[in-house]
N, C-alpha and C positions, 0 to 999 in steps of 0.2 A: 503492501499499500504505499509506504514512505517513498519508496523508488518511483512509482507511477504520481505522486505529487511531484517531487521535484522535476520531472520531465513537463509536469503543466505548468509548472513554477517558472521554468527556464522558458518554455514556450509563452509564457504570457507575458514575460517579462522584457523580450525580445532577444534574450540571449540566442535562441536557436530559430530558427524557422522549421514550420510545418514539413516543408518539403525534408528538411535535413533531419528531424527527428523520423521521419517514415523511412529514410532511406539506411538509419541508424538500426532501426527494428528489423528492417529487410533483411539487414548483414548482420545481426548479432550473433547469430546461428549457435543461442545457447550462451552466449558472452553479455554480460550487462550490458543494457543499451547504454548507460551513460558512459562507459568505456570505451564502446564504439565509436562515440559522437568524439571522443578525444582524440581515438586512433585516426579518424577522418579528417581531423584537424579543423573540426568546426566550433570546438571550445577546450578552454583546458581544465585541466584537474583544479588550477587553484579558482577559477570562475563559478565552476559547480561547488566549490565549498563554500564561498561566500555566498554565493546564491542559497545554499541550504542553509548556511547561518542566518541570513535575513530572514527566510522563510519562517524557523525557529525560533526566530528572537535569541539568537545566542552570539556570541564573539567568534571571528574566525581568529586562529592565529597560525604566522607562516612560522613552524618550527624549525626549517629551517636557518632561520635567523634569530630564535628564541634562545636564550642562555637559560639552559636547564640545570638546575641545581642537583648534583646525585646524590646529596641528602635528603632531597624532597622525593626524588624517582624510588629513592631506596625503601618508601612508606610501605609500598607495596613489594611482596617478592616478585621475583622473576616470574615464578607459576602462574600468580594470580593477576600479572599485567598481560599475559599470555591468554588467561584464561576469560576474562574479561575484557581483553583488548582496549585498555584503559591505562594510561601513563601520567603520572602525578608531575606535572610542570611548574607550578607556581603557589604560595600560600599565600592568602588577602587575608588576614586577621583569622577569625576561626572557619575560614573556607578554603578548600581545598579544590584548587584550579586542575582538572584533569583533562587531557587530550584523549578523545574517544572516538573508535573505528566507527562507532554507532551510537551517537550520543542522545536517540531517544530510546535507547535500553535501559528502560524505568528499575526493570529488577535487578541491572547489575550496577545502577546509581544505589539503589536501596542496599545490597550487600556492600559497598564499598564504604559507605556510610557508617555503616556499622563497626568494621573492619578497623577503620582509620580515626574516626570519633571527630571526623569533619563534616562540615554539611556541603556537598559535593556541587561544584560549579563545571557542567561539562562543556567545553568547547570544541569547534569544527575545525578539522586540520584534512590537507590531504591525506589520501591512501599511501601516496609513498613517501611522505614526509614522517607518517606515525611509523611505516614499518622502519626506516632508515633511523628515526631515532629509538624506538625500541631496541633493535640490532646493536646500537650504539651506548646504550645503557644496562642494558640486560646481559647480552651474549658474553661477555667479558667475564662478569664474575660467576656465569655458570660454565663457561669453559676451563677458567681456572681450575673452580671445583671439582670439575671431571678429571682435567689432568692429575689433579693430586690424589684422587682417590684411585686412578688408573695406576700411578706408581706405586700407593700404599698396597695394591693388590699385587702388583709383579714383586714387590720385595717381601711378601707373604706367602707367595706362591700360589695365590689362586687364580692369577692369571692364567688362560691358557695359552694366549699367544704370545711369541718370544718377543725379545726388544726391537729387533729388525722388523719382525711381521708390524709391530705396532707404530714403525715410523715410515711404513708403505701404504699402510692404510689409510683411505681420506675420512676413515669415518672415525680414526684415534684423537682422542682428546688434545694431546701434544699438538698433532697436526692441525687440530680447527683453531689452538693457539696460537701457534707460529703466523696461519694463514690470516688469522684478525690483527697480529699485530703488524704484518705486511701492509693487508689490506687497509687501515686505519691510516697508517702513515702516507700512504698514497692519496688516500681522502684529504689529509691534511697538508696536501704541497709539502711533506718533506723531500731534502733531496739525502739526507741519510738517517737509517737506523743503528742506534748503538745497544749493544746488548752488552751487558758487563754485570758479571758475576760480583755481588760484594762479600763480606763476610757471613752474614745472616739469611742474605735475599738476592735475588738477580733485580738490576736497575733496569728500565729500559726507557730510552730518551731519543727523541727524534729532532734532528736539525731542520727549523723551518724558517726560511728567509734568513738563511745564515745564522740564525741563535739558536740554541741548543735547549730543549727544553723538557723536562722530566714526564714522562707520560703514567708509569705503572711501575710496581715493584710486583716481583712475581714469588714464592716461597722457593727457599732452596732445593726442597727436594726434587724440584722440577727443571733444576737448572741443567741436568746430564741432558734430559730428553729434548729440552729446546736448542741447547748447541748439536746435539747431533742430527736432528730434525734440519738445521739449517744448511749444516755440513755435507748431508744428504742430497738438499735439492741442489748444492754446487758441484754436487760430484768430487769432494775432498774426501781425503780418509780419515775415518772416525776414530779409527783406533790413536793416530797420532796426534798427541797432544802436547809436544815437547817443542816443536817447531812451527813456526809461522805458516799458513798456505793461503794460497790466493784461488779464486775458481768464481763461478758466474754461471745464471740461470736467468729463465724467462719465467713468466708465468701473465696469466688474463687477469687483470684487475678491472672490476666493473667493465668487464668487455672491452677493454683495452690492454693490449699489448705493453709488457712494461719488463726492461731486461734488469737485473741485479748483479751488481758487481760485490764478492763477500772477500772480507778479510780476518782474518783469525789470528790472535797474537796472546800466547801463555803466558796468565799473569797468576798472581798468587793464589789465586780464590777461583781460578778455573781460566778459561779461556774467552778471552775479549773478541766478540765479534763484531765487526762493522759491513752493513750492507748499503753501499750507494745506490741511490735510485736512478735508473736511467729511461726516462720516459722519450720514448721515439719522436713525439711530435718536437722534442727540443732540435733535433736532426733538422727542420726544417725551418729553423727560426731564421727568421728574415735581419739584416743588418740596423734596417730602420726601427727594429722592435727592440734593440738591444741599450738605447740610451744614446748615439751620438747624435750632439747639437749638429746642425744642417751643414756646417762651413766646415767641420771636422771630418764629418763624413763624407764629405766631398774631396778632401783633400786625400782621405784614407784611400776610397775608391780609385782617385788618381793614381795612387801608389801602386794597387795590385793589376791595373789593367794595364802595367807596362808589358812587354814579352818576358823580362828579366829584372833580376834584382833580390835582394832579400827585402824581407818584411818581417818584424820581430815582435812578438806580442809580450810584453813583461808582467809580472806580478806575482802576490803569493800564492801558496796554494789555493784554491778555493775561490779565486779571483774572476773567474771565469774566461779564462784565455781559451781553453780548448771550445767552448761555444762559439767565442769570435774568430777562431779557426775555420770553424766547419761553417760559418755563415760566411765567410769569404769563400771557400768551396763551394757551397750551392751557388754562389752567385756565376764563379767562373767555369762550373763542371759541365761544357757543353760536348758536343758529340766530337766536335775537330780536335779535343784536347786528351792527352795521355796524361792523367791524374795520378802520382803513386804519394803513399803516407806510408811512415814508418811511426810505431806509437806504442805505448806502454802505458798500460795497457789500450786496446782499441775499445772507447767506450760506445760508439755508434757506429752501426753499418752505414755505409752511405752507398747511394745506387751509382753505378757509373765509376766509383773510386777505385782503384785496388791500394786495399789495406794491408799493412802488414805487422805483425804483432812481434815486439821484440820477446824472444827468449835466450836470456842469458847461459840456460843452463846447456845449450847445444852451442853457443858461440852466438848465435845471432843478435848480435848488439847495433846499435844506432850507426856507427860508425860502418860495421859490415854491408849492412843493409844499404848505405848511402853509396856504399861501393859497388853494390851489383847495381843498383838503379840506371846509373849512368849507360850502361849497357842496355837497357829497355829503352831508351830514345823519351825520356817522359818530357813532358811540356812545363810541368808543376811538380814541387817536391814539397810535401810537408812532413818535418822532421816534429816529432811530436816536443822534444827537448832538446836544447843542447846543453848538455854535460859536462864534457871535456874538450880537449885541445883537437883530439883526432875529429871528431865529429864537427866543429866548431870549424875546421880547415876545409874539410869536404864540403861542408853546407856552402862558405864562402865562396870556394873554387866553382861550385856549382851552379851560384849566381853569376858568375862572372865568365861564364862560358854558355850564356845563352838561356839559363834554365829561371823561372820564378819560384823563388823558395821560402817558404812560412815555416816560420818554427815558434820556441817561445824560450823566455831565458829567466829566471829567478833572479829578480833585480828589482831594488824598491821607485826607481821611476825611471822614465824614458833615458835621459843624458848615462847612467851611469850603465846602460847596456853596453854601451861602446866602449868605455874603460873596461869592463867585464871580458869581451872580447879578446881586448888587448891583452889583460890580464893573462887569459888561457894562453897565447902563445901566439895569437894571429897577430900579422905585421900591421901595423896602423893603415897603410897606402892600400892594403887588400881591403881592409874594414870600410874604409871612406869611397873606395870604389863598387864597393857590393852593393852594400845597405842602403836602401833607399828610404825606409820609414821603420819609426820605432815608437809602439804603443804601449804605454803603461796604463793599467786599469787596474780598478776594485768594483767591488759590488755593494751597494748599500740598498737598506730596504725601502722600498716604496709606499708612500702614504697610504693609507687606505680612503679611496675616494669618498666612501660614503659618511666615514665620520671625521674626514682631517678637519682642523678648527682656524680659521684666519687670527690671527694675533697680529698687534703693533710693538714691534721689537723695540727696544730702548738704543741709544746711541752707544751705550757701552757692551751692550750682548753683539750688536753689528760689526765694531770693532775687534773685541774678542774672536768672534768669529772669521775675520778676514777680509770685511769687506771695506771699501774706501770709502772714508766719509766726505764725499765731494759733491754733493747734490744727486747722483745719480742711484745712491743706495737706495733698497727697498723700502716703501712705507707700510706694507703689509706683507707679511709672510704665513705660512701654514705650519703647525705643530701636531704632532699624533694626540689624540685622545683615546679609542678604543670605543669598539661595539661588538654586536656578535657575529656578524659577518668577518671580523679579523679576529675573533679569540680574543677580544679585548687587548689587543697587542699596538694598534693603531697601526699598524701596517699590513700591508698584502701582496706579496711578490717582490722581485727585486729590480733594482735599475743600474747600467752602469755608469760610472763616471772615469774619464778617461783624459789622458795625457799624450798629444801625438805630436811627435815631432819628426820633422822634416829634414831631411839632411842635405844641408845647404852646403855653396862654397865656401862661407867662413868656418862651418863647423869643422869641414874636410879637412881646410889649414890647422884649424885649432888642434886636432887629434894626428896630424902629421908632426907637429910639433910638441906632442905627447902633453897637450894641457890638461889639466885635471878636471874632475868631473862636473864642481863648481863651474870652473869657467866656459865649459858646452853649453851647462843650462843658464848662465847668464846670457849666452851668445842668442842661444836658441828662444829666452824669455823676450831677448831684444828685436826679434824677427815673428813673434807676435804669437809663440807657442803659450797654451795656458796650462797651468801646473792642474795636478788632479784636484785642489784644496778651491782652484777657481771655478772648474768644471762644475765640481760639486754645488758651490755656492750659487753658480747660474740654476742649477737644476731645484736647488731649496727657492730660489725668486720665482721659478715656474711652477711651484708647488708640487713637483714630484716627490720630494724627499725631505727631510728636516735638518737642523742644522748640528742636532746630537748626531745624528745618523753621519755626516761627512767628517765631523771632528772625530768622530769615531774610527773611521777607517782611513783616514789622510793626518799626516803631519805638519 
């Protein structure tokens, strides 16, 4: 009866037409007509929920953006939540606000009132939001309890399955727990998962937008099962616990293919594991989306549009160097070009690019791969990292003999990359002849568009940040506040800040004379180069990030 009333209300309110309703009924084939309307694109689940709320004189709640307090949701056990399809989400005085799959279920509301001792206030939510919220707030505890119980049974000899069988069965509680940890990390936009055995438990942390956040602690007795499961997934030796191991695996998360790079490290309380999450959509990242200012991007594109020369990307680990290199490869990867890369490891598979994985165990180093590259007639060579003199010399010589060479260095800024190459043993005249452009970069967190707030900075704040007080300083800036969408961090996603140095004749002369990094930097600034701090402050002015973030990642 309720479903029929919803259809009539949607029709009367003009949300759908009679023709659309009839088409949905004809094609429902036993499915709910409302879901068929959604599938046909005539209305969204949110619109249906809002119309239902209006009809029932109830509030509609967007659970995707609602901050649910776990202490409130725990007023009902997982069994009760599933039985009544009801999830407590808020408390208003002596009233408990409950998201319900069917807010007209009077019997369920009466039972809940007796169980919790609160007046029940049902609210309308979409089916997808309800199930996602229940999965997030209920499944975790259930799975951990199941895992503990299964381990206890194994220890007492009651379990009929062996340890290895438990690691292979998709229904095993340990597997469910590991899958939940991985799935939640992907949904929370994490770049890394840390599984860290402690003295009395196992700590799980995610790195989200460059900042590590603790998400859960699991009991010590399931530590071995968690670690072994991850090692099985990555194809590692589960018996070897004394040496570091590296592996990788792929799996579908929310129907999207995700790759994971796994590294283990023996620690005093057990093996420490880090999973790097490699989302395949990152491979198709466009340079325009990375945060380059228009003028800087034009200079950068000009450098890699040349048929030969070396382009170096510098910065610390985790500063987005590889993403920038892949962005360049996506631009220059055409059928007319032969592209070869040597990486350690190969993080993403690029169609049309011949990628080689370094393997030091068999002697396949960066230098050895580069020597072989030159016999394969490449147009573009990407070297994952220049680490030693031999690799540096071959890369520079390749750039001088008609190849476009892309690589990375670990230096703090762009000018120091030149002196770093010279310190490695490359002659200054070779460096100046080969290197065309150097890009130093960092990643800052991007302000959440939904909750960022304007403020009027004081003169002292602007001076301390590095703005020039000459009449061009900004009157209004933005800062983080925090909302449900960004998990109250005030930030969502990351954006790059860049220092792009083109190698001019004056810089070449300074290098030939073995000038210091400071002298090279001074000349580059005189020719218009913006420092990392200056580029970051410009993005603060644009409302993309905050002063605190720029100060955090720059000197």
